[in-house]
DOTOR-472303 format. One record per residue (C-alpha): residue number from 1; z, y, x negated. Coordinates in steps of 0.2 Angstrom, whole numbers, padded with zeros to 4 digits. Layout:
(node NUM; (Z; Y; X)) ...
END
This chain:
(node 1; (0558; 0471; -0517)) (node 2; (0554; 0477; -0499)) (node 3; (0569; 0485; -0492)) (node 4; (0563; 0489; -0475)) (node 5; (0571; 0473; -0468)) (node 6; (0587; 0463; -0472)) (node 7; (0585; 0445; -0466)) (node 8; (0598; 0432; -0462)) (node 9; (0593; 0413; -0462)) (node 10; (0605; 0403; -0451)) (node 11; (0606; 0385; -0457)) (node 12; (0603; 0381; -0475)) (node 13; (0596; 0363; -0475)) (node 14; (0578; 0356; -0478)) (node 15; (0570; 0370; -0469)) (node 16; (0582; 0385; -0471)) (node 17; (0585; 0385; -0489)) (node 18; (0567; 0385; -0496)) (node 19; (0563; 0399; -0483)) (node 20; (0578; 0409; -0488)) (node 21; (0573; 0407; -0507)) (node 22; (0555; 0412; -0503)) (node 23; (0560; 0427; -0493)) (node 24; (0572; 0433; -0506)) (node 25; (0557; 0436; -0517)) (node 26; (0552; 0450; -0506)) (node 27; (0568; 0455; -0496)) (node 28; (0587; 0456; -0496)) (node 29; (0592; 0439; -0488)) (node 30; (0608; 0433; -0482)) (node 31; (0609; 0413; -0482)) (node 32; (0622; 0408; -0469)) (node 33; (0629; 0390; -0465)) (node 34; (0645; 0384; -0457)) (node 35; (0647; 0370; -0470)) (node 36; (0658; 0378; -0484)) (node 37; (0654; 0364; -0496)) (node 38; (0636; 0368; -0494)) (node 39; (0638; 0386; -0498)) (node 40; (0649; 0382; -0513)) (node 41; (0636; 0371; -0520)) (node 42; (0622; 0383; -0517)) (node 43; (0632; 0397; -0526)) (node 44; (0633; 0385; -0541)) (node 45; (0614; 0383; -0540)) (node 46; (0614; 0365; -0533)) (node 47; (0604; 0359; -0519)) (node 48; (0608; 0341; -0513)) (node 49; (0592; 0340; -0503)) (node 50; (0582; 0342; -0519)) (node 51; (0570; 0354; -0511)) (node 52; (0574; 0369; -0522)) (node 53; (0576; 0368; -0541)) (node 54; (0592; 0375; -0549)) (node 55; (0582; 0387; -0559)) (node 56; (0574; 0394; -0543)) (node 57; (0591; 0396; -0535)) (node 58; (0598; 0405; -0551)) (node 59; (0583; 0417; -0550)) (node 60; (0586; 0422; -0532)) (node 61; (0595; 0438; -0536)) (node 62; (0592; 0445; -0519)) (node 63; (0599; 0430; -0510)) (node 64; (0617; 0429; -0505)) (node 65; (0625; 0414; -0498)) (node 66; (0639; 0416; -0486)) (node 67; (0649; 0406; -0472)) (node 68; (0656; 0423; -0466)) (node 69; (0650; 0428; -0449)) (node 70; (0653; 0446; -0452)) (node 71; (0641; 0447; -0466)) (node 72; (0627; 0444; -0454)) (node 73; (0629; 0461; -0446)) (node 74; (0620; 0469; -0461)) (node 75; (0604; 0460; -0456)) (node 76; (0590; 0466; -0443)) (node 77; (0580; 0450; -0444)) (node 78; (0589; 0433; -0440)) (node 79; (0580; 0417; -0443)) (node 80; (0588; 0401; -0435)) (node 81; (0583; 0386; -0444)) (node 82; (0596; 0373; -0438)) (node 83; (0592; 0354; -0434)) (node 84; (0587; 0349; -0416)) (node 85; (0591; 0331; -0415)) (node 86; (0592; 0319; -0400)) (node 87; (0607; 0310; -0393)) (node 88; (0610; 0292; -0390)) (node 89; (0600; 0293; -0374)) (node 90; (0585; 0300; -0383)) (node 91; (0588; 0317; -0375)) (node 92; (0587; 0334; -0384)) (node 93; (0603; 0338; -0392)) (node 94; (0603; 0357; -0392)) (node 95; (0621; 0360; -0397)) (node 96; (0617; 0365; -0415)) (node 97; (0603; 0377; -0409)) (node 98; (0614; 0385; -0395)) (node 99; (0629; 0386; -0407)) (node 100; (0619; 0395; -0420)) (node 101; (0613; 0406; -0405)) (node 102; (0631; 0411; -0401)) (node 103; (0634; 0415; -0419)) (node 104; (0619; 0426; -0419)) (node 105; (0623; 0434; -0403)) (node 106; (0640; 0440; -0410)) (node 107; (0632; 0451; -0423)) (node 108; (0616; 0456; -0413)) (node 109; (0613; 0475; -0412)) (node 110; (0600; 0486; -0405)) (node 111; (0583; 0484; -0413)) (node 112; (0586; 0466; -0421)) (node 113; (0574; 0452; -0420)) (node 114; (0579; 0434; -0418)) (node 115; (0567; 0421; -0424)) (node 116; (0568; 0402; -0420)) (node 117; (0560; 0390; -0432)) (node 118; (0569; 0374; -0425)) (node 119; (0558; 0362; -0415)) (node 120; (0561; 0364; -0396)) (node 121; (0552; 0361; -0380)) (node 122; (0541; 0374; -0373)) (node 123; (0551; 0388; -0365)) (node 124; (0568; 0384; -0374)) (node 125; (0568; 0400; -0384)) (node 126; (0567; 0411; -0369)) (node 127; (0575; 0400; -0356)) (node 128; (0590; 0393; -0365)) (node 129; (0593; 0404; -0381)) (node 130; (0589; 0422; -0374)) (node 131; (0602; 0422; -0360)) (node 132; (0616; 0417; -0373)) (node 133; (0610; 0431; -0384)) (node 134; (0611; 0443; -0370)) (node 135; (0628; 0437; -0365)) (node 136; (0636; 0437; -0382)) (node 137; (0629; 0454; -0387)) (node 138; (0628; 0464; -0371)) (node 139; (0611; 0468; -0375)) (node 140; (0595; 0467; -0365)) (node 141; (0580; 0456; -0370)) (node 142; (0564; 0465; -0375)) (node 143; (0573; 0482; -0372)) (node 144; (0587; 0481; -0385)) (node 145; (0583; 0466; -0395)) (node 146; (0568; 0455; -0397)) (node 147; (0563; 0437; -0401)) (node 148; (0550; 0426; -0410)) (node 149; (0546; 0408; -0414)) (node 150; (0538; 0402; -0429)) (node 151; (0539; 0383; -0431)) (node 152; (0544; 0376; -0447)) (node 153; (0532; 0365; -0456)) (node 154; (0542; 0359; -0471)) (node 155; (0538; 0341; -0477)) (node 156; (0554; 0335; -0486)) (node 157; (0550; 0328; -0503)) (node 158; (0533; 0335; -0504)) (node 159; (0530; 0346; -0519)) (node 160; (0512; 0349; -0516)) (node 161; (0512; 0356; -0498)) (node 162; (0526; 0368; -0501)) (node 163; (0532; 0382; -0489)) (node 164; (0520; 0395; -0495)) (node 165; (0505; 0383; -0495)) (node 166; (0506; 0379; -0477)) (node 167; (0498; 0390; -0464)) (node 168; (0512; 0398; -0453)) (node 169; (0511; 0400; -0434)) (node 170; (0519; 0416; -0429)) (node 171; (0523; 0422; -0411)) (node 172; (0534; 0437; -0404)) (node 173; (0541; 0442; -0387)) (node 174; (0531; 0459; -0388)) (node 175; (0515; 0464; -0398)) (node 176; (0526; 0475; -0409)) (node 177; (0538; 0461; -0413)) (node 178; (0523; 0449; -0417)) (node 179; (0516; 0462; -0429)) (node 180; (0533; 0464; -0438)) (node 181; (0535; 0445; -0440)) (node 182; (0517; 0443; -0445)) (node 183; (0519; 0455; -0458)) (node 184; (0535; 0447; -0465)) (node 185; (0528; 0430; -0465)) (node 186; (0512; 0435; -0472)) (node 187; (0521; 0442; -0487)) (node 188; (0527; 0425; -0492)) (node 189; (0514; 0413; -0485)) (node 190; (0499; 0413; -0497)) (node 191; (0490; 0400; -0485)) (node 192; (0490; 0413; -0471)) (node 193; (0497; 0414; -0453)) (node 194; (0491; 0412; -0436)) (node 195; (0496; 0423; -0422)) (node 196; (0500; 0413; -0406)) (node 197; (0498; 0422; -0389)) (node 198; (0516; 0418; -0384)) (node 199; (0532; 0411; -0389)) (node 200; (0528; 0396; -0378)) (node 201; (0512; 0392; -0385)) (node 202; (0520; 0392; -0403)) (node 203; (0534; 0381; -0397)) (node 204; (0521; 0368; -0389)) (node 205; (0510; 0369; -0405)) (node 206; (0525; 0363; -0415)) (node 207; (0531; 0349; -0404)) (node 208; (0513; 0341; -0402)) (node 209; (0510; 0341; -0421)) (node 210; (0523; 0327; -0423)) (node 211; (0519; 0318; -0406)) (node 212; (0501; 0316; -0412)) (node 213; (0506; 0309; -0429)) (node 214; (0519; 0297; -0419)) (node 215; (0505; 0291; -0408)) (node 216; (0493; 0287; -0422)) (node 217; (0507; 0278; -0431)) (node 218; (0511; 0268; -0415)) (node 219; (0492; 0263; -0414)) (node 220; (0492; 0255; -0432)) (node 221; (0510; 0248; -0428)) (node 222; (0502; 0239; -0413)) (node 223; (0488; 0233; -0423)) (node 224; (0500; 0226; -0435)) (node 225; (0509; 0216; -0420)) (node 226; (0491; 0210; -0415)) (node 227; (0485; 0205; -0432)) (node 228; (0501; 0196; -0436)) (node 229; (0497; 0184; -0422)) (node 230; (0479; 0182; -0429)) (node 231; (0486; 0179; -0447)) (node 232; (0476; 0194; -0453)) (node 233; (0482; 0207; -0466)) (node 234; (0484; 0224; -0457)) (node 235; (0482; 0234; -0473)) (node 236; (0466; 0225; -0478)) (node 237; (0459; 0229; -0461)) (node 238; (0464; 0247; -0462)) (node 239; (0456; 0248; -0480)) (node 240; (0440; 0241; -0474)) (node 241; (0440; 0253; -0459)) (node 242; (0444; 0267; -0470)) (node 243; (0427; 0266; -0478)) (node 244; (0420; 0276; -0464)) (node 245; (0422; 0295; -0467)) (node 246; (0431; 0299; -0451)) (node 247; (0443; 0285; -0450)) (node 248; (0461; 0292; -0450)) (node 249; (0471; 0285; -0465)) (node 250; (0488; 0280; -0455)) (node 251; (0498; 0266; -0461)) (node 252; (0511; 0254; -0451)) (node 253; (0529; 0256; -0454)) (node 254; (0546; 0262; -0448)) (node 255; (0545; 0279; -0440)) (node 256; (0561; 0289; -0443)) (node 257; (0565; 0306; -0449)) (node 258; (0570; 0322; -0441)) (node 259; (0553; 0326; -0435)) (node 260; (0541; 0312; -0430)) (node 261; (0554; 0300; -0423)) (node 262; (0562; 0315; -0413)) (node 263; (0551; 0328; -0408)) (node 264; (0540; 0318; -0395)) (node 265; (0556; 0316; -0385)) (node 266; (0558; 0335; -0383)) (node 267; (0541; 0336; -0375)) (node 268; (0544; 0321; -0364)) (node 269; (0560; 0328; -0358)) (node 270; (0552; 0344; -0353)) (node 271; (0538; 0335; -0344)) (node 272; (0550; 0324; -0335)) (node 273; (0560; 0339; -0330)) (node 274; (0544; 0346; -0322)) (node 275; (0541; 0329; -0312)) (node 276; (0528; 0322; -0324)) (node 277; (0529; 0305; -0332)) (node 278; (0522; 0305; -0350)) (node 279; (0516; 0287; -0351)) (node 280; (0506; 0288; -0367)) (node 281; (0518; 0297; -0378)) (node 282; (0533; 0286; -0372)) (node 283; (0523; 0270; -0375)) (node 284; (0520; 0275; -0393)) (node 285; (0539; 0279; -0395)) (node 286; (0543; 0262; -0388)) (node 287; (0531; 0253; -0400)) (node 288; (0538; 0263; -0415)) (node 289; (0556; 0261; -0410)) (node 290; (0555; 0242; -0409)) (node 291; (0547; 0240; -0427)) (node 292; (0564; 0236; -0435)) (node 293; (0567; 0221; -0424)) (node 294; (0549; 0215; -0426)) (node 295; (0551; 0216; -0446)) (node 296; (0568; 0207; -0445)) (node 297; (0561; 0193; -0434)) (node 298; (0546; 0191; -0446)) (node 299; (0557; 0190; -0461)) (node 300; (0569; 0177; -0453)) (node 301; (0554; 0166; -0448)) (node 302; (0548; 0166; -0466)) (node 303; (0566; 0162; -0472)) (node 304; (0566; 0148; -0460)) (node 305; (0550; 0141; -0466)) (node 306; (0557; 0141; -0484)) (node 307; (0572; 0132; -0477)) (node 308; (0584; 0146; -0480)) (node 309; (0600; 0146; -0470)) (node 310; (0601; 0162; -0460)) (node 311; (0619; 0165; -0456)) (node 312; (0627; 0170; -0472)) (node 313; (0611; 0173; -0481)) (node 314; (0611; 0187; -0493)) (node 315; (0598; 0201; -0490)) (node 316; (0594; 0216; -0501)) (node 317; (0586; 0230; -0492)) (node 318; (0577; 0242; -0504)) (node 319; (0578; 0260; -0497)) (node 320; (0587; 0269; -0483)) (node 321; (0580; 0286; -0483)) (node 322; (0567; 0290; -0469)) (node 323; (0553; 0292; -0481)) (node 324; (0548; 0289; -0499)) (node 325; (0554; 0299; -0514)) (node 326; (0566; 0310; -0504)) (node 327; (0585; 0310; -0501)) (node 328; (0584; 0313; -0482)) (node 329; (0593; 0299; -0472)) (node 330; (0592; 0308; -0455)) (node 331; (0586; 0296; -0441)) (node 332; (0581; 0283; -0454)) (node 333; (0575; 0268; -0444)) (node 334; (0579; 0256; -0458)) (node 335; (0596; 0255; -0450)) (node 336; (0587; 0246; -0436)) (node 337; (0582; 0233; -0448)) (node 338; (0600; 0232; -0455)) (node 339; (0608; 0230; -0438)) (node 340; (0596; 0216; -0433)) (node 341; (0600; 0206; -0448)) (node 342; (0618; 0209; -0446)) (node 343; (0617; 0202; -0428)) (node 344; (0611; 0186; -0436)) (node 345; (0627; 0185; -0448)) (node 346; (0617; 0190; -0463)) (node 347; (0626; 0199; -0478)) (node 348; (0616; 0215; -0481)) (node 349; (0616; 0225; -0497)) (node 350; (0606; 0241; -0499)) (node 351; (0599; 0249; -0514)) (node 352; (0592; 0267; -0514)) (node 353; (0592; 0278; -0530)) (node 354; (0587; 0293; -0519)) (node 355; (0601; 0292; -0506)) (node 356; (0617; 0301; -0507)) (node 357; (0630; 0286; -0506)) (node 358; (0643; 0298; -0498)) (node 359; (0630; 0303; -0484)) (node 360; (0625; 0286; -0481)) (node 361; (0643; 0280; -0479)) (node 362; (0647; 0294; -0467)) (node 363; (0631; 0293; -0457)) (node 364; (0629; 0273; -0456)) (node 365; (0645; 0266; -0462)) (node 366; (0636; 0257; -0476)) (node 367; (0641; 0257; -0495)) (node 368; (0625; 0257; -0505)) (node 369; (0625; 0248; -0522)) (node 370; (0623; 0259; -0537)) (node 371; (0612; 0248; -0548)) (node 372; (0598; 0235; -0545)) (node 373; (0600; 0217; -0550)) (node 374; (0619; 0216; -0554)) (node 375; (0625; 0207; -0538)) (node 376; (0617; 0190; -0541)) (node 377; (0602; 0183; -0532)) (node 378; (0597; 0186; -0514)) (node 379; (0589; 0175; -0501)) (node 380; (0578; 0189; -0495)) (node 381; (0572; 0206; -0501)) (node 382; (0564; 0218; -0490)) (node 383; (0555; 0234; -0498)) (node 384; (0559; 0246; -0483)) (node 385; (0554; 0263; -0492)) (node 386; (0540; 0266; -0504)) (node 387; (0550; 0274; -0517)) (node 388; (0539; 0277; -0533)) (node 389; (0554; 0270; -0543)) (node 390; (0553; 0253; -0534)) (node 391; (0536; 0249; -0542)) (node 392; (0545; 0247; -0559)) (node 393; (0558; 0235; -0551)) (node 394; (0558; 0217; -0556)) (node 395; (0563; 0208; -0541)) (node 396; (0562; 0191; -0550)) (node 397; (0579; 0195; -0559)) (node 398; (0588; 0194; -0542)) (node 399; (0579; 0181; -0533)) (node 400; (0577; 0161; -0532)) (node 401; (0563; 0151; -0529)) (node 402; (0565; 0152; -0510)) (node 403; (0568; 0170; -0509)) (node 404; (0558; 0179; -0496)) (node 405; (0550; 0195; -0502)) (node 406; (0544; 0206; -0488)) (node 407; (0535; 0223; -0491)) (node 408; (0536; 0235; -0477)) (node 409; (0526; 0249; -0485)) (node 410; (0513; 0239; -0495)) (node 411; (0520; 0245; -0511)) (node 412; (0520; 0230; -0521)) (node 413; (0505; 0218; -0527)) (node 414; (0501; 0205; -0515)) (node 415; (0504; 0191; -0529)) (node 416; (0523; 0197; -0529)) (node 417; (0527; 0196; -0511)) (node 418; (0528; 0183; -0496)) (node 419; (0521; 0195; -0483)) (node 420; (0519; 0214; -0479)) (node 421; (0518; 0223; -0462)) 
END
């Protein structure tokens, strides 16, 4: 155990908890969250995000969970890992980040370092957060306290590319701060670190990671729109093109989640504030944000061709998490598909063995069914998420001869479906 630093991790979600557990292998760590229920669960070695195993929580002797602000005063390194979502107008919602910054500012003391891992636009740390830290603490930036930015690279549900196996970008407000943070992160990241020249560079590197993925997916989604008009199977085209070594293996689909469907708006917001209109990035966002409506339209057309009545039709949506084999429902674009069906008066049921029913009800006002195939037959079945468990589901047990089966993710054999994206 390295006693040189005591580290606090503020925000114990998909990013903060794995980080706190890993750091606790080397340092005393305080895991802080304002959600008392979350703290109580973690103290019982239960992680509802399924990112950390119960045994790993039980073994983390140097990790203390707390919702008591006063406990944070014992730390000299504070790492902020709270969500940075967008609002209904697709603008950055910095409220969680700024709230966490106020929290840290109240316990900040001379010599402390505050590190941000949340995705932000370039300049946010020093332009938005530092003034709050100075105001709350009465201390002076880069004289009394220091800052760093090390973008999170957690991939929810991925048990291969885990925290320690993903190279970490590190930055600091002074050379000495960078050296300290690089030492800390290097002690837990076996894949190594990359020292950015400034906090702004590190912030920018994070926000473009997911903007790049978003644009690549937008490209194949647009291909799907084009090939649908040509009556060509998009996945067959992609598989054929993929035989070349440098063809990128992206697939069409609904683009949600807390990163890919959100981060580009942080970059475009900052660009627009500087008087630049980011055409390519926003074009990609428009394509991806409209895929739910396109899929719903395609399913309805297939139902009409099979002489199914649309109003009152019973539809099963398989999956509501934003990605496969993961319980994360944040910014799931499956909801776009559901809402579009509801506009046509269709009756929707959702089945997802990964999603927490209570969270789904709270976030989307939807009651998910607990077991597959117990509620009669459906007029349409849409496989919206590629959960591995869905490969074992026998859709024929809840369908009739005119049921439309649409596979958004290309999970099922062609022989068992009517169409796929």
